[in-house]
Structures are given as structure tokens and as C-alpha cells.
C-alpha positions in Angstrom: 96.8 109.5 84.6 94.9 106.9 82.6 91.3 107.4 81.7 88.5 104.9 81.2 86.7 104.6 77.8 84.4 107.5 78.8 87.4 109.8 79.5 87.0 109.8 83.3 89.8 109.1 85.7 89.7 105.6 87.3 88.4 106.0 90.8 90.6 103.2 92.3 93.5 100.9 91.4 91.1 97.9 91.5 88.9 99.6 88.8 92.0 100.3 86.7 93.3 96.7 87.0 89.8 95.3 86.2 89.5 97.5 83.1 93.1 96.8 81.9 92.5 93.0 82.3 89.6 93.0 79.8 90.2 91.7 76.3 90.7 94.6 73.8 92.1 96.9 76.5 95.7 97.9 76.0 98.4 99.7 77.9 101.2 101.8 76.5 104.9 102.0 77.3 104.0 104.7 79.9 102.2 102.0 82.0 105.3 99.8 81.8 107.5 102.7 83.0 105.1 103.3 85.8 105.1 99.6 86.8 108.9 99.8 87.2 108.5 102.8 89.5 105.7 101.2 91.6 107.1 97.6 91.8 110.6 96.2 92.3 111.0 95.0 88.6 113.1 95.7 85.6 111.3 95.5 82.2 113.0 94.6 79.0 111.0 95.1 75.7 112.1 93.1 72.7 111.2 94.1 69.1 112.0 92.0 66.1 114.0 89.7 68.3 116.3 92.4 69.7 116.3 94.4 73.0 114.4 97.6 72.1 114.2 99.3 75.5 115.0 98.5 79.1 113.5 100.4 82.1 113.9 99.9 85.8 116.7 99.0 88.3 119.0 96.3 87.1 119.2 94.9 90.7 115.5 93.9 90.4 114.0 90.8 88.8 113.8 91.2 85.0 110.4 90.8 83.2 110.7 90.4 79.5 108.1 91.4 77.0 107.8 91.0 73.2 106.5 93.9 71.3 104.8 93.1 68.0 103.1 95.2 65.3 104.0 98.7 64.3 105.6 101.1 66.9 102.6 103.4 66.9 100.0 100.8 67.9 101.5 97.3 68.6 101.0 94.8 71.3 103.0 93.5 74.3 103.3 89.8 75.0 105.0 88.3 78.1 108.0 86.0 77.6 107.8 83.2 80.1 111.1 81.4 81.1 111.5 77.8 80.1 111.2 75.3 82.9 114.9 74.4 82.7 115.7 78.0 83.6 113.6 77.8 86.7 115.3 74.7 88.3 116.5 75.5 91.8 120.2 75.6 92.7 119.6 72.7 95.2 118.3 70.6 92.4 121.1 71.5 90.0 123.7 70.8 92.7 122.2 67.4 93.3 122.0 66.7 89.6 125.7 67.9 89.1 126.9 65.7 92.0 125.2 62.7 90.4 126.9 63.2 87.1 130.3 63.7 88.8 129.8 60.4 90.6 128.9 58.7 87.3 132.0 60.0 85.7 134.2 58.9 88.6 132.7 55.4 88.5 133.1 55.2 84.8 136.8 56.2 85.0 137.4 53.5 87.7 135.6 50.9 85.6 137.6 51.6 82.5 140.9 51.8 84.5 140.2 48.3 85.8 139.5 47.0 82.3 142.9 48.2 81.0 144.8 46.3 83.7 
């Protein structure tokens, strides 16, 4: 169990969240492991650009973190997906259909020019 700066156990989850949200308060790998057991997520930690450790169920959504600093006292940062990776399937399908139409129209246009 985590303790507050005075060494006392946190009385509630909200107190723990409030304390951990403060600047200068850090969690360890143990909190990340606990998060994968409490929430339906899989956490991947990258160190020096390579996958360092993965924890959680592979069927769950993946959250990626970058670990920087030395291994005994570094820092975790969240990797946020690029907007292009968050485009919905419906939007991609519409976009792909438009390109397909343009290619077909271009092929017909060039076929007419050759005759």
C-alpha cells in the first residue's frame, strides 16, 4: 500500500489520486502493475526507444509510456497517439472510396485520350 509523505496510509482513493496528481509526486512501476489489475488496460513501458516491459492483458486497450532517466529513479511520460491513428473506420472507408473513384475516373479519362 502507498503512503503519503508523512508515512500514513491514504484514507481513500480520492486522497491518493489527489496526492499523486501533484507536481513532484511520482509513482513507481508497482502502481502501473496495480493499474493493469484494477482497470481493463495493458501498459507498455518504453526505455531508450525500445519496449522495456509490458504488463496486463493483451486483449485490453494498450497505454504506452516512455521511461526516462536512470532505472532507479526515472520518470514516466505518456505517449499520445497521433491524430491520424485515431481516425474512425467510417472516415477511412469514405476516404478510401473517394480515392478509388478518383483512380477509376482517371483510368477512364486516359483510356479515352489514347483512342
